[in-house]
C-alpha positions in Angstrom: 0.8 141.7 162.0 0.6 138.1 160.8 1.1 139.4 157.3 4.4 141.1 158.3 5.6 138.0 160.0 4.9 136.0 156.9 6.8 138.4 154.7 9.9 138.3 157.0 9.9 134.6 157.0 9.7 134.5 153.2 12.5 137.0 152.8 14.6 135.0 155.2 14.0 131.7 153.4 14.8 133.3 150.0 18.0 134.7 151.4 19.1 131.4 152.8 18.3 129.8 149.3 20.3 132.3 147.5 23.2 132.0 149.8 23.0 128.2 149.4 23.1 128.5 145.6 26.0 130.8 145.7 27.9 128.6 148.1 27.3 125.5 145.8 28.5 127.5 142.9 31.6 128.7 144.6 32.6 125.4 146.2 31.6 123.4 143.1 33.7 125.7 140.9 36.7 125.3 143.1 36.3 121.6 143.1 36.4 121.5 139.3 40.0 123.0 139.3 43.0 120.8 139.8 46.7 121.4 140.0 49.4 119.2 138.6 53.2 119.3 138.6 55.3 117.9 135.8 58.8 117.1 136.9 62.0 116.7 134.8 60.9 118.8 131.8 63.8 119.1 129.3 64.8 122.7 128.9 65.5 124.1 125.5 66.7 127.5 124.1 65.8 129.9 121.3 67.0 133.1 119.6 70.6 132.1 119.9 73.2 134.2 118.0 74.5 132.4 114.8 78.1 132.4 115.9 77.4 130.8 119.3 76.5 127.4 120.7 75.3 126.2 124.1 78.2 124.4 125.8 76.3 123.8 129.1 73.0 124.5 130.7 72.6 124.0 134.5 70.1 122.6 135.3 68.9 121.2 132.0 65.5 120.3 133.4 62.8 122.1 135.3 59.6 121.3 137.2 56.4 123.0 136.0 53.2 123.4 138.0 49.9 124.0 136.1 46.3 124.7 137.2 43.1 124.3 135.2 39.8 122.7 134.8 39.8 119.0 135.7 38.6 117.9 132.3 41.2 120.0 130.5 44.0 119.1 132.9 43.5 115.3 132.6 44.3 115.6 128.9 47.4 117.7 129.3 50.7 115.8 128.7 54.3 116.8 128.8 54.3 117.3 125.0 51.6 120.1 125.3 53.9 122.7 126.7 57.5 123.9 126.2 60.1 125.2 128.6 62.8 127.4 127.0 65.2 130.3 127.7 65.7 133.1 125.2 69.3 133.8 124.3 68.6 136.8 122.2 71.6 139.2 122.3 73.6 136.7 124.4 77.5 136.8 124.4 80.1 134.2 125.0 80.4 133.1 128.6 78.2 132.0 131.5 75.0 134.0 132.5 71.7 133.3 134.2 68.6 133.3 132.1 64.9 133.3 133.0 62.9 130.2 132.1 59.6 130.7 130.1 57.0 128.1 129.6 54.3 128.0 126.9 51.1 126.3 128.2 47.9 125.1 126.5 44.9 127.4 126.3 42.7 127.2 129.4 45.6 126.2 131.6 47.3 128.5 134.1 51.0 128.4 134.8 51.5 128.3 138.6 55.2 127.9 139.1 58.5 127.0 137.4 61.3 125.5 139.5 63.9 126.9 139.2 63.0 130.2 137.6 66.5 130.8 136.2 69.2 128.6 134.9 72.9 129.1 134.1 73.8 128.9 130.4 77.4 128.8 129.1 77.9 129.9 125.5 81.0 129.2 123.3 82.0 130.0 119.8 80.3 127.7 117.3 82.6 125.6 115.0 81.9 123.1 112.2 83.9 120.0 111.2 83.4 117.2 108.6 83.5 113.6 109.8 83.4 110.3 107.8 80.6 108.0 108.9 81.6 104.8 110.6 79.0 102.0 110.2 79.0 99.7 113.2 77.2 96.3 113.0 75.9 94.6 116.1 74.2 91.2 116.5 74.6 87.8 114.9 73.2 87.6 111.3 72.1 84.3 109.8 74.0 85.0 106.6 77.5 86.2 105.6 77.4 90.0 105.1 79.5 92.1 102.8 80.9 95.5 103.7 78.1 98.1 104.6 77.9 101.4 102.8 76.6 104.7 103.8 75.0 107.6 101.8 76.3 110.1 102.4 79.7 109.0 103.5 80.4 112.2 105.4 78.4 114.5 107.7 79.0 117.9 109.2 79.0 118.4 113.0 78.4 121.7 114.6 78.6 122.9 118.2 80.8 124.5 120.9 84.5 124.2 120.2 85.1 122.3 123.4 82.4 119.7 122.5 83.7 119.3 118.9 87.1 118.5 120.3 85.7 115.6 122.2 84.3 113.9 119.1 86.4 110.9 118.0 84.1 109.6 115.2 80.5 109.7 114.0 78.9 106.3 114.3 75.8 104.8 112.5 74.8 101.8 114.6 73.0 99.0 112.7 71.4 96.0 114.3 71.8 92.9 112.1 70.8 90.3 114.6 69.0 87.4 112.8 69.4 89.2 109.4 68.9 86.8 106.5 68.7 89.2 103.5 70.0 92.5 102.3 69.3 95.4 104.6 68.5 99.0 103.6 67.4 101.5 106.3 67.8 105.0 107.6 70.0 105.3 110.7 70.7 108.2 113.1 74.3 109.3 113.2 75.8 109.8 116.7 79.0 111.6 117.6 81.0 109.6 120.1 84.3 110.1 122.0 87.3 107.8 122.2 85.4 105.6 124.8 82.4 105.2 122.6 80.2 107.5 124.7 77.9 110.0 122.9 79.0 113.6 122.9 76.1 115.8 123.9 75.4 119.3 122.6 76.6 118.6 119.0 74.3 118.9 116.0 74.8 116.5 113.0 73.8 117.3 109.4 72.3 115.3 108.0 71.2 113.5 111.2 69.8 110.4 109.4 71.6 108.6 106.5 70.9 105.6 104.3 72.7 102.5 105.2 73.0 99.4 102.9 74.2 96.1 104.3 74.3 93.5 101.5 74.7 89.8 101.8 78.1 88.4 100.8 77.9 87.2 97.2 79.1 83.6 96.5 82.6 83.7 95.2 83.7 81.7 92.1 86.9 81.4 90.1 87.3 81.0 86.4 90.1 81.2 83.8 89.4 84.0 81.3 91.3 84.7 78.1 93.5 87.7 77.9 93.2 90.1 74.9 96.3 92.1 74.3 95.8 95.8 73.6 98.2 97.7 71.4 98.0 101.1 69.6 100.2 103.2 67.3 102.0 102.0 64.1 105.3 100.2 64.2 108.4 101.7 62.5 108.3 102.1 58.7 109.0 98.8 56.9 107.7 96.7 59.7 104.3 95.0 60.1 102.8 93.1 63.0 102.5 89.3 62.3 101.2 88.3 65.7 100.7 89.1 69.4 100.6 86.5 72.1 100.2 86.8 75.9 102.0 84.5 78.3 100.0 83.2 80.1 97.1 83.4 77.7 94.5 83.3 80.5 94.2 84.7 84.0 92.2 83.3 86.9 89.4 85.6 87.9 87.8 85.3 91.4 84.8 87.3 92.5 81.0 87.3 92.8 79.4 84.7 90.5 77.1 87.3 88.9 80.2 89.5 87.9 82.4 86.7 86.8 79.7 85.2 84.5 79.6 88.5 82.5 83.3 88.3 81.6 84.2 87.0 78.2 87.7 88.3 78.2 90.3 90.4 80.0 92.5 93.1 78.5 96.0 94.4 79.0 97.2 97.9 79.7 97.7 99.5 76.3 101.2 99.1 74.6 102.4 102.0 72.3 104.2 100.7 69.2 104.7 104.1 67.7 107.9 104.7 69.7 109.7 101.6 68.6 112.8 101.8 66.4 114.2 99.2 64.1 117.7 99.8 65.6 116.4 98.8 69.0 114.8 95.7 67.6 118.0 94.6 66.0 119.7 94.7 69.4 117.2 92.2 70.7 117.8 88.5 70.1 116.7 87.3 66.7 114.5 84.3 67.1 113.2 83.7 63.6 115.1 83.8 60.3 113.4 84.9 57.0 113.7 82.8 53.8 115.8 85.5 52.1 118.5 85.6 54.7 122.0 85.2 53.3 123.8 82.5 55.3 127.6 82.5 55.5 129.0 80.2 52.9 132.0 79.3 54.8 131.9 79.3 58.6 135.6 79.1 58.7 135.9 82.4 56.8 136.1 84.8 59.8 136.7 87.8 57.6 133.3 87.5 55.8 131.0 90.4 56.9 127.6 89.8 58.5 124.6 90.2 56.4 122.1 92.9 57.6 118.4 92.6 58.1 116.6 91.5 55.0 113.0 91.6 53.8 111.2 88.8 55.4 113.2 88.8 58.6 111.1 88.6 61.8 111.7 90.0 65.3 110.0 89.5 68.6 109.4 92.5 70.9 108.6 91.6 74.5 107.0 93.9 77.0 105.3 93.4 80.4 101.7 94.6 80.6 99.1 94.8 83.4 96.1 92.6 83.3 92.8 94.6 83.6 89.0 94.2 83.5 86.9 95.6 80.8 85.5 99.1 81.6 82.0 97.9 82.5 83.1 95.7 85.4 83.6 96.9 89.0 87.2 96.1 89.7 86.7 96.3 93.5 84.7 93.0 93.4 87.3 91.1 91.3 90.7 89.5 92.0 93.1 88.6 89.1 95.9 86.1 89.1 98.4 86.9 87.6 98.2 90.7 87.6 100.9 91.0 84.9 101.6 89.1 81.6 104.4 89.0 79.1 103.4 90.2 75.6 105.3 88.9 72.7 104.8 91.0 69.5 106.2 89.5 66.3 107.3 92.1 63.7 108.4 91.4 60.1 110.4 93.4 57.6 108.5 94.2 54.4 109.2 96.0 51.1 109.3 99.7 51.7 
């Protein structure tokens, strides 16, 4: 009898112990799980047909509730999961689409709010825009004109959004700048009020911007070298070419002006000259063999024609130009035109 009583008490104690262990395991396991809600998760899309673009998505954000082990959940961030809608097979117009969320391994998705969103699709169009570089801030030095590479970008998106784009801006902060600036800048499509136009893709999104310091300007008088080509009429030779003025004032960056040894004129073609045309010009120099009238009072004496040794001056206006190895955009010339005087002389045929 006492032995039976002992066995019953032992079994009872063992049962209580097992129940206690199970309770600890169950309650302990539950205590290790936590639940977190992430709000304002940006909503993206995938599998969109090539000829369509998303004009509007409402709402564009969702709230996501996750559950998982405490240690795992405390390391989960907003970047560890993705909320999207699949637009596979979609057509132009507005429809509701289910939201799907990819979550990290070991984490359970509890709820997405809202579960569906309205997506409006439009035909996709492309347009090329020049890049407008906008400088902001107060630099410590004078800056020259900025340049962009490439100078144009392609924007793509719904036709209604593309119509809102006024220009594509590359914003550069030059506040406190004391040297040349070279950096990559993101291009932003903006409307006429300067507000960003959303839902438009820019290619390339980043471009190279160069903002150089303004080079110090200098002025210097540089000789002008006349340029002629072609042969004069038969029986004539060139005895001299002069430019009036002989020098032009060159203004530009010191480094560019220092490289100049001379300027040139636009080429003058002598092959089309005719002796008859030259004789109609005023004769300014008389050769030694010229026959002078013996008696000025003899009005009936015939004029003597051109003779060997007679000289003529042919005048033509020519543009002043820089040698081919100098960037003309950095240089100013004064004057921009000169008068070329070409002296021609009659010789034995």
